[in-house]
N, C-alpha and C positions, 0 to 999 in steps of 0.2 A: 848205377852202371858207369863204369870208368870210361874215360875218353881214350882215343888212340895214343895220344901223347903219354898218358900215364901207363897205359899198357906196354908200350915200347920201353919206357924207363924201367918198369918192373921186370921186363924180360932181360934187359941188360944187366940189372943188378943181381938177379938170381940165377940167371943162366937157363939154358934150355933144359937142363937135366931135371930141374924142379918141376917144370911144366909137364914133364912126362909122368910125374907121380899121380896126377889126376886123370883117370881114364873114363871111359864111357859109363862104367858101372857107378862111379861116384856121382856123376851128373844125374844118373837116374835116381839115386838115393836122395840127392838134394831136391830134385823135382818132386818126389813123393812127399818129402818133408814139408815142402811149401804147400803142396796140395792138402796135406793133413791139417796144417795150420788154418788153411782157408775153410776146411770142413768144420773144424772146431769153432771157428769164428761164426760161421753160418749157423751152426747148432746153437751157439749161445744166443745169437740174435733171434733165432726161431723160438727158443725157450723164453726169451724176454718178451717177444711179441705175444706168445701164447699166454704168458703171465699177465700182460696188460689186458688182453682180451678177456681172460678169466675175471680179472678184477672189475673190468668194465661191465661184464655180464652180471657179476654179483651186485655191483652198484645199481644196475638197471633193475635187477630183481628186487633189491631193497626198495627202490623208488616205486616200482610197480606194486609191490606189496603195500607200501604206504598209501598209494593212490587207491588201491583196491580196498584197503581198510577204511579210507575216507569216504569212498563211494558207498561202501556197505553201511557205514555210519549214517551217511546222508539218506540212503534208502530206508534204513530203519526209522530215522526221524520222519521222513516223508510218509512211511507207512503208519507211524503213530499219529501224525497229523490227519492222515486220511481216515484212520479209524475214528479219531475224535470228531471229524466233520460228519462222518457217516452216522456216528452215535447221536450227534446233535440233530442231524436230519431225521433220524429215526424217532427221536423224542418229539421233534416238531410235527412229524407226520402223525405220530400217535396222538398228540394233542389235537391236531386238526381233525383226525378221525373221530376222536371223542366228541369234539365240538359238533361235527356233522351228525354224529349219532344223536346228540342231544337235540339239535335242530330238527332232525327227522322225527324224534320222539315227540317233541312239542308240536310239530306239524301233524303228526298222526293223532295226537290228542285233540287238536283243533278240528281235524277232519272228522274224528269220531263224535265230537260235540256237535258239529254241523249236521252229521248224519242223524244223531239222536234228535236234534231240533226239528229237522225235516220230517223224521218218522213221527214225532209227537204231533207236528202240524198236520201231517197226513192222517193220523189216527183221529185227530180232532175233527177234521173235515169229513172223514168217513162216518164218525158218530153223528155229525150234523146231517149228513146225507141219509143215514139210517133213520134218524128222527123224522126228517121230512118224508121219507118213504113210508114210515109207519103212520104218519098223519094222512098221507095220501090214500093209504089202504083203508082208512076209516071213512073217507069221503066217497059217496056214491059216484059211479062213473058218469051218471047223467049230469052231475054238477062239476065234474073236473074241467070240461070244455066250455063251461058257462063263463061269460065275461064278468059276471057279478061275483064270481068266486076268485079270490086271490090267495096264493100260498103265503102263509105268514113267514116272515124272515126269522132267522135265528137271532140270538141275543147280540152276537158280535156284528152281524149285518145291520141290525137295527141301530146299534151305536154309531156305525159308520154313516148310515143314512141321516141320522139326526145331526151328527157333526157337520156333514156336507151341507145340509139344509141351513144350519145356523150360520156357517161361514158364508154361504151364498147370500143370506139375508143381510148380514153385516156388511159384506162387500157391495151389495147392490145399493144400500143406503149411501155409502161413501161415494160410489160412482154417480149416483143420481145427484148428490150435492155438487160434485165436481162439474158434471155436465150442465148443471143449471146456470153456470156462469157463461156458457157458450164459448168456451176457449177451444180454438182449433187453429191449424195453420192457415186455413182459408180465411178465417175471421181476422186474424192478426195481420195478414198480408193486405187486407182492405182497409185496415185502420192506419192512421198516421202514427208516427213514432211516439209522440207525446201521449196519444190516446192509448196506445198499447202499453206504455209504461204505467199509466194510471190504472189500467185494468189489472195488470199483473202485480202491482204493488198493493192491492187491496188486502187488508188483513184476512178477510174471509177467504179469499182465493188462496193465499199462502197456507192458511190452516187446512183447507180442504185438500190441497195438493199434498201436504205432509201426511194427512190421514190416508189418502189414496196410496201413496208409496209404501207406507207402513203396513197397511192391510194386504196389499199385493204381495209384499215380501212374506207375510205370515201365512197366507193361504197357499203359497207355492211350496214345492218340495225343498227349495233352497233355504237353508238355515244359516249360511255363513255370509259375512259381509254386511249384515244389517247395521252393525254398530260402528262401522268405520266411516260413515258419511257425516259430513258437517254441512249445515245449511242446505240440506237436500232439497227443500222446497224452492229456495231462490235459485239454486243451481239448475234444478229441473225447469223452472219457468224461464230461465235465461235462454233455453233452447228455442223458445218461440221468438225471442228477440233476435237471436243469431240467424235463424232461418228466414224470418219475415223481413228483417231490416239489417241485412248483412253489411251493407256499405256504411251504416252508421255505427255498428258495433265493431266490425273488423275492418279498420281503415287500411291496414297493411296486411294483405293476405299472403302469407308465406306457407311453409310446410305445416306448422302446427295449426294455423288457422284453417287451412283446407281440410286437414284431418278432423278438426273440431266440427266444422260445418257438415261434413259427411256423416259423422257419428250422430249429430243432432237430428239431421233429416231421417236417418234410419230409425232412431229411437222414437220420434214422433209418429212415423209411419207405422211402426209396430204397435205403439200405444193405440192409435185410432183403429187399427185392425182388430186388436183385442177387444176394445170397447164396443165396436160394431158387432162382433160375434157374441159378446156378452149380452147385448141388448136384444138378441133374437128371442123368439118364443120357445126357449128351452129352459124351463125352470130347473134350479138346483145344479146347473152345469156351469162350471167356472172356466172351461176351455184352458186346461193346464198348458198345453203345447204353445198356444199363442201367448199365454202369460209368461212362460219361460223365455220365449223369444224377446218379449219386451224387456224383461229384467236383464237379460244378457246385453241387449242394446243399451240399456240404462247404465250398466256397469262400465261399458266401453266409453260412453259419452262422459260419464263422471271422471274417469281417468284422463281422457283427452282435455276436459275442461280444467282439471287440476294442473296438468302439464302446461297448458296455455297460460293459466293464471300465474304459475311459478315463473315462467319465462318473462312475462311482462313485469312482474314484481322484481325480478333480478335486474332487468334493464333499468327500471326506474331507480332501484337502489344504487346501481353503478353510477347513474347520472347524478344522483344526490351526493354520493361520495365525492365525485369529481368536483361538484359545485362547492362542497365543504372545503376541499383541498385548495381550490382556487381562492376562496375567501381567506384561508390561512396564508397563502402566498401574498395576497393583497395586503394583509396586515403586516407581514414581515417587510413589505416594500415601503409602506408609509409610516411605520411606527417611529422612524427617526425624525419625522417632521415635528415642528413645534406644537401644532394644534392636533396632533394625532389622537390623543386621549379623548378630547372633547368632540371632534368631528367624525372620527372613524371608529373608535373602539366599541362604543355602545351599539352602534348599528350592526357592526360585523358580529359581535357576540350574540346579539338578538337573532340575527339571521342564522348563525350557526346552531343555536339552541333549537330553533324551529326545524332546521334541516335534520338535526340529530334525532329529534322526536319522531319525525317522519321515517327516518331510516330504521329506528327501533320498531315502529309499528309495522313496517314492511317485512323486515327480515329477522327481527329479534336480536338476541345477543350475538349470534354468528355474524350478522352484518355489522354490528357495532365493532366486533373484533377486526373485521376487514378495514373499517375506517381507522381504527387505532394503528393497524400495521402501516397503512398509507401515511398516517401522520408521523410515525416513527421514521419511515424512510425519507419523508420530506425534511424532517429535522436533521437527519444525517447529511442531506445535500445542502442545507443552509450554511452560510459562512459561520465559522466558529469565532471564538473571542480573539484569536490572532489575526482574523481577517482572511484566512486561507480557506479555499474550498475543500471540503472533505470528500467530494466525489468528482470524478472526471467523467463527464458524460460524453466526451468526444472519443468514443471507443469503437473498436472494430465490430462489436456485437450488434450495432445498429439499433440500439434502444436509447432514447434520449430521456425519457421520463418513465421510471420503473413502475410507479403505481398506475399511471395511465395505461401503460402497456398491459398491465395485469387486468385492468378493468375491461379493456378491449378483448383480451383473450377470454375472459369469463363470459362476455357477451356473445362472442362468436362460437363458444363451445356448445351452445344450445341449437345451433343451426344444423340442418340436415347435411349429410355428406354429399359432396358434389360428384357429378359423374365424371369419369376419367376423360371421356372424349370430348367434353364441352369446355373449351377455353373461355372463361368468363371475361367479357370485355372490361377493361379498366377505365374508370373515369379519370383518374389521375395516373401519372406515370409511376408514382411511388405511393400508391394509396395505402398499402399496409404500413409504410413507414411514417406517413403523415396523418393518418386518421387518428384523432385523439378525441377525448371527451370534450364536449362543447363548453366554452367559457360563457357564463351568463352575465358577467360584469367586466367592464374594462377597468384597467388600473388607474387611468387618469380621471375617470368620472364614472358615474353609474350607468352610462350608456352601454348598449349591447355592442360587442365587438363583432364585426362582420367577417373577419379573417383571423383565425387563431394563430397569432404570431407572438413571438417572444425572442429577446436577444439570446444569442448562443451563450451558453454557460461554460463553454470549454475554456480551460485556463490557457494562458499564453505559454508559448514554448519556452522551455528552460534554456539558460545560457549555453548548456552543453549541446543542444540540438543544432543541426545545421541551419544555416541562414535561410535555405529554401523553405524549410518548414515554417519559420517565422514569417516569411513573406507570404506564404500561402494562407497562413492563419489571418493575416491582415486583410488579404483579399476576401476571405470568407466573411470576416466581420463587416467589410465594406458593402456586402450585398444587401445589407439592410436586415430588418427584423421580420421578414416574411417567410421564414422557413422553420416554423414550429414543428417539432417532431423529427427534424433532420439535423444531425450533427455536422460539424465542419467536414469531417471525413466522408460522411455519406453524401453530402451535397457535392463535394469535389468529385467523388466517384461517379455520381449520376451525370454530372456535366460532361465528364470525359467519355463515358460509355455511350450515352444517348445524345446524339447531335441535336435531336428535336426536343430535348428536355426543357420544360418550363415549370416554374413554380405555380402551383394552383391552390385555390382554397381547399381545405380538407372537406371530404364528403361526409356528411352527417346523416344519421338515421332519421327517419320521419319523426320519431318521438323527440329526438334532440332538437330537430328543426322546429317542431311545434312548441316545445318549451322555450326555445330561443325567441320565436315570434311573439309568444305571449308576453315574455319579459320585455321585449322591445316595445310592443304596443302599450303595455301598462306604463312604461317609462314615459313615452312621448304623449300618451293621453293625459298623464299627470302634469307634464310640462305645458300641454295645450290648455288645460284648465287654469293653471296659474297665469299663463299669458293672457287669457281672457279677463282675468281679474286684475291684471296690471302688476303682478308680482314677478317682475323681470329679474330682480336681484337674487332670487332663489336659484335660477337656472343659467342665466346668461354668462356670468363669469366662468363657471365650470365648463360649459360647452365651448366657449371661445378659447379657454385655456387648452382644451383637448385639440381643437382645430388648429390653434397656433403651433402646438408641438408637432402635429402631423405635417403642417406646411414647412416648418423649419427642417424637418427630417428629409424633405424632398428637394431642398436647395443646397448648394455648396455653402460651407461655413463662412467663407470670406466674400461671398457675393453681396452686392448692394441690396439685392432683393431680401436677403435675410435681415439686414439692418432695417429695412423698411417694415418688414413684418414685426420685428421686435418693437419698433417705435409706435406703429399704429395700433397693434394689439397689445397694449400695455395693460395687463390684467389688473394691477393695483388701481390704476386710474379708472378702468371700466367698473370695478367694484364700487368706487366712490360715486361715479356718475349714475349707476343704476340704483343705488340707494336713495338718491335725491330725485330720481326720475328724469334726468336730463340727457341720458345717453341715447344717441340716434342709432338704433340697431340696424335700420334699413341701409344706411350708408355703409355700415361695417360689412353687411352681407354683400353689397355691391363690390366693395374692395376685395373681399375674399374670393368671389367668383372671378373677378378680373385677374387676380393673382393665379388662380387655378388655371385659367385659360393660357397664361404665359408659360406655365411649366408642365402642362399635361401633354399627353400624346394626342395626335389629331383625332383618334378614334373616340376620345372623351369630350370633344367640343360640343357635340349635339346634346349630350346629357347635361353639361354645365349651362348651355344656353336655355335649356328647358326650365331651369330654376327661376328664370326671370318671370315666367308665367304663373308661378306658384305663389299664392297669397298666404297660405297657412304657415306661420312661423315655425311651428314644431316640425312640420313636414319638410321645410327647407333645411333645418339643421339635420334631420335624419338623412336626407339625400346627400347633403354635403359630406357627412361622415362616411356614407357608403362610397361615394365617388373618391374620396381621399384614400380609402382602403384599396380601391381598385388602382389608383394612381401609384400608390406605394408598391403594389404588386407589379405594375408595368415597369417601374424603375428597377426593381430587383431583377426582372427578366432581361431588361436591357443590359444591366451590369453582367448578368450571366453570359450573354452573347459576347460582350466586349472582352471579358476576361478568359473566355474559353481557350484562346490561343496561348495565353500566358500560363494557364493551368496545365496545359499539355507538357510544358517543360519541367514542371515541379511536382505534379501530382503523384508520379510514381515514387519518388523519393519520400514524399510526405506520407503516403499510404504504407509504404514499406516500414518507415520509422514507427508509425503507430502500431503496426502489427508486431513489431519487435518488442515494443514496450509492453504490449498485452501479454506476450509470451513470457517476458521476464517477470511480470507481476503475477504470473500464474492465473490470470483471468481467462486465458485460452491455452489449449494444448494442441498438439498435432495428431491426436489419436484418430479422429475421424478422417483426416487427410491421409494418414498412413493406411487406414482400412480401405479407403477409396482407391489408392494407387496399387496396393499389393496384388489384388487379383489380376490387374492388367500386366504387371511385371511377370507374374507366374505364367500368364498366357503367352507372352512373348518368349519366355524361356522354353516353354513346351514347343512352340513353333520352331525355334532355333534347333532344338534337339531332334525334331522330326525331319528337318532338312539335312541334318548331319548325323544319321544313325550310327555310322562307324566311329564317331567321335574323333574325326581327323582334325589335327591342329590347323587352324586357319589364322593368318595374321590379323584379320579384322576382329577376331574373337579375343585378342590379347587383352583389351580393355573392356570392361563391363559386359562380357559375354557377347559382344557384337550388338548390343541393344542401344538404340538412340533415345535419349531422354525426351526429346521433343515428340517423338512418335508415341512414347508411353503416355505423355500428357494428353496428346490429341485423342488417342484411343480411349483413355479414361474419361475425358470430358464428354465425348460424344456418347459413350455407353451410359454415362450417368444421366444425360439429358433424355435419352430414349429408353430408359428403364421402365418396367411395368409399374412399379410402386410409385406413389405420389411423392414428389419432392417437398420436403418441409425442413424447418430449421433444425430439427433433431437429427435428421439424417444427412444434412448438408455438410461438406467439409468446411473446416474453420476458415480456409482461404476464400470461401465463396459466401460468407455470411452476409456480406453487403449485397449479394445478388440472389437471395433466396427466391424472392417473388419473380425476378427476371428469369431465372432458370425454370420456375414453375410455368411461366408463360411460354418459354421455349418448348417445354415438354408438351403442353397442350397444343401448341401450333404444330409441332411435329406429328402428334397423333392425329390431328385434324387433316393434315396434308396426306398422311398415309391412308387414312380412311377414305378420303375423297379419291385418291389415286386408285385404291382398290375398287371402289364403287364404279368409277368411270371405266376401269378395265372390265368389270363384270358387265356393265351396260353395253360396251362395244362387243363383247363376246356374244351376248344374247342377240344383239342386233345383227351381227354377222351371220348367225345361224338362221335368220329369217329370210326366206326366199324373195319375197316381194317388198323388201324394205331396204331403202338406201339411206345410210346415215348422213345427216347434214352436219358439216363441220362447223357451221355457224351456231347451231343449237347446242353443241357440246360445251363450249365455254359458258353459255347461259346456264346449262345444267350444273356445271362446276361451281359457278358463283352462287347458284341457289343452294347447293349442298353446303357450301361454306357458311352461308347465312343461317341455314337450319342448324348446323352444328354449334353455332354461337348462341343459339337460343336454348336456354335450359329446359324449356317445356317440350322440346322436339321429341317425338317418339319414333319407333321403327316404322310405324305405318306412314308417317309423314315422309320419311326418306324413300320408302318403297313407292309411295304414290308419285313422287317427283320422277323417279326412274321410269316407272310405267308410263307416265305421260310422254316421256321421250321415245319410248318404244312403240311399235305399232299396236293399235287397239285390238287387233285380231289375235292377240296372244292367248294361248290356252290357259285354263285354270291351273294346270300342273306347272306350266312355265312361270306363271305369276307366283305360285306358292314357292317354287324353287328360288325365284328372285328374292322373295321375302326372307327365306331361310338364309340365303347367302348374305343379305344385308345384316341379319341378326348375328351371324357368325363374325362378320367383319367388325361390327360394333363391340362385340365381346372380346375382340383381339385374339380369338382362338383359331381364326382361319389361316391356312397355310399361305394363301396369297398375301394376306396382311403381313405375316411374318417375313415373307420373301421381300416385299416392297419396303418394309421397315429396315431390313439389312441393307438393301440397295441405297435407300435414302441416307442411311448412316455412312455408307461408303462415299457418297457424293460429298457429304459435309466434311468427312475426313480428308478427302482429296483437296477440297477447298482450303482447309486448315493447313495442310502440308505444303501445297504449292502456291497458295495465294491466288489461284485462278479458278473461277467456277467452271465446271466441265462444259464441254460444247454440247450442242443439241444432239449430235449423233450419239454421244455417250448416254445422254438422258433418254433418247429413244430406245437404245438397247436395253436400258434398265426398266423401261416401261413407265417412266415418270415425266414424260415430256408434257403431258396435259397439265401438270401442276408445276411447271418449270418456274413460272413467275413467283409464286408463293414460296417455293423451295429456295430460290435464289435469295429472296428477301430474308428468310430465316437463316440461311447459311451465312449471309453477310453479317447479321447481328451476332451469330455465334462466333464468327471469326474475330469480330471487334472485341468481344468480351474475352475470348480465349487468349488472344495475343496480349491484351493489356494485363490480364491476370497472370499470364506466364511471365511477363516482364517484371511484375511486382514481386511475385512469390517464387521466382525461379530458384533462388538459393535454397529455400526450404524444400522445394520439390526434389532438387538434385540430391540434397542430403538424405531425404527419405528413400529415394531410389538406391543410392549407394549403400546405405545401411542395410536395406533388404538384400541387395546383391551380395554384400559381405556375409550376411547371415547364411544365405544359400551356399556361398563358397565354403564357409566353415563347416556347414552340415555335410556337403559333398566330400570335404576332406576327411571328416570323421568316418563317413561311410567307406571311403577308400581304405583308410587305415584298418577299419574293422574287417573289410574284405581281405586285405593283405594278411592280417593276422590269422584269419580262418584258413587261407591258402597255406600259410607256413605250418599251421597245426596239421593240415591234411598231409603235407609232404612228410612231416616227421612221423605221423602215424603209418604212412605207406612204408617208410624205411624200416620202422620197427617190425611191421608185418613181414618184410623181406628177410 
């Protein structure tokens, strides 16, 4: 469009006449031309758009046809697979039907055979009945009811009568011979132990017993099991010894012993019952029912006897293997000495051969294989040619000596399962870690060691380890040699976790203690006999050498007292003087006792002073060695207390470093730790999702979904302690392997507290419902203490607990109420009661609150929870759990955080994939909707 300036110039140049040439009609034509051009342009655009739509529609048709063909092909393939599977199922069903038909046919044939057999038997009996009837018809009626006339039996009945009579006669002879010896429970109880042994060991008694058992088995309907018995006469006669002289035969009455005693009593009672019935005036009657009862009791007794004998043989074999291994250790210790071949080797080899022979007699080749495995492991642990240790026993797994741990495990595998609610009291704080096979010989001499101790075999820290680990290792070494079975790491862990921890002698079984006492007595009896003959040179030098070494270990290396000990107890000079008989042993003993008085704890003064009144030289040496072992233990415990404050500064880093090395060497993994933490993390995530159902973005959820790692740890720890299944090493997380027994004790204490709280609540509820009864607040704590004592006793029954509760309640309770109380006690002990579950959750909440805040809840909170009556015990348990939980969290926090972060990352990735999948489904749905439109 032209501007005004251009239009005016145009007007001036052409004049007004030319403007008059364009009229209104021309403008109309021009306007129509412009409109026509626009119509054509719009038509072309419309045709173009239509063409594009047609092409797009054709392309969509081609795509849909391709998809349709693909879907049809997939459907045809699926139909083919379906037909194949159906055909296979049809064939299988046909085979199964054919098999069932064959089984039915076989069963039908068997049934037909049984029917034919029964029909034949019935026909035979009918013929016999007809024959008897025919005979009766020939007998006059006047003689039928006469006592002198008897109906003759058939041939089969006569054979049975003859067989029973013959069996009765044979059995009666054997029984008469057996009873002629007058053997019974009443007789053996009145006899002494030796007289009973002499009676039962007579060859005639053994022979008569064997015949009685064989005949009883033959005349009974039982035909199986007769050939599986070995030494049946001796095993049977042992029942009289077990029942009549239980204390002499079963010194340690446990689960197997009680079972054996019961089965022996039942068997002898059934035997006497059968023999009494047999001796009645009933000829030709064997009394099969009583005989079967006796044989059943005999089978039970034989099985129990075999199990009891196997258990004792296994224990004895384990002790002998441990003794053999200790002799091997002793030889590896002294073989570098100059006179080792002459003074040590022959004696050790001779003892080992005797022990090996006994092991073979006890367990055969299998036990010998166990011994060889223990020796192979021992050789792997011994120093190699380069002088380096091939095994690092200072490990996080808590096992110091593998073959001894295996022996203990095998011994304990035969013990009955413990009840869940009975927390067994511990004799030592770390009994499972320190209980080892007994040592029968000391390294320095042939005397018996009274405390199983050995120096730690843990290697020194490498130069790359932090200095704190090296310092801690030196501290552990300075505690002395009184911690056999505890590695440096375990000892440091126990000192930090348990403020009352003290090293204690390992608890041995009665069998081990008996063997140890016998060896000690034999040793000092031999020494006493030589002392009476004046042969001091055989014993004095070795005994004084052992005492000297123990005294030197108890004093500082640079003290004047150690120099005095080395000067006065000169073993070479003592050997020379004892050979010529000029050594004054009494003066030496006075010096030793005075030295012990200088360095011992005050609690040992009285024991040492009593040595002055002992005149037996062998007894003096025995007591000196015992007291020195006790003094060494006292010194080690004193060092433990002195170093506890220093250990607190370095133990965390030391334990963390050891665990890291175990992970790098693949001796440990974090699989069980991950399995332990994962359910708690998922539970927290579900709680967070329930609190935010609209999935609103919250700032606190930006990191780790709003989960606090310390809360996850506290929840997982408390849930693990209060779980229903028993805690053991196989289910315990790797980070708690040093605390397996401690966690098990916590679990038992928690269950006992919950049970007592539930029982006290039950008692108060019953007492409240009694109209004329006022509960005494002083008696309730007494009832609580009594219930705790009963729960600690493994022999406690439901009746014992019910009786204590009923004693607290009024005596006028109805029988229905008493039965209700007993049923409630039973439910509580089985942990199936709702009250027990509720109190368990509340107690867990108390412990979690203590872990999280560091403060034990107030009495008001405990009263609301219903656990105020057990507040003292619950607070003690909660404090111990807090000490363990905080220390464990401090040591292993980095690994816990890693496990939690990895699991949260996995959940985040899984959620991301779910969102992407959901988004893709939504996009496909939109596209499908558009296509439909």
